[in-house]
C-alpha positions in Angstrom: 118.5 27.1 -48.6 118.2 30.6 -49.9 120.8 32.8 -51.7 120.6 36.5 -52.6 121.8 37.8 -55.9 122.4 41.5 -56.7 121.6 42.0 -60.4 122.2 45.6 -61.5 121.2 46.9 -58.1 118.1 44.7 -57.9 118.5 42.1 -55.1 116.6 38.9 -55.6 116.3 36.0 -53.2 116.2 32.5 -54.6 115.4 29.2 -53.0 118.2 26.8 -54.0 117.0 23.2 -54.6 118.4 20.5 -52.4 121.6 19.0 -53.7 122.4 22.0 -55.9 125.6 23.9 -55.4 124.6 27.5 -54.6 127.5 28.9 -56.6 126.6 26.9 -59.7 123.0 27.8 -59.3 123.8 31.5 -59.0 126.0 31.4 -62.1 123.2 29.7 -64.1 120.6 32.2 -63.0 122.9 35.1 -63.7 123.7 33.8 -67.1 120.0 33.2 -67.9 119.1 36.7 -66.8 122.0 38.2 -68.8 120.9 36.4 -72.0 
C-alpha cells in the first residue's frame, strides 16, 4: 500500500508496511520530518 504526503509543497510517496495503519504511519513520518 502506498500513501502520499504533502510536506511543505513537496509530495512524497511512501510504501506503508503490511499491518501498519496509514494514518499512524503518516503521523510518525510527518513528526520525524518536522523534528
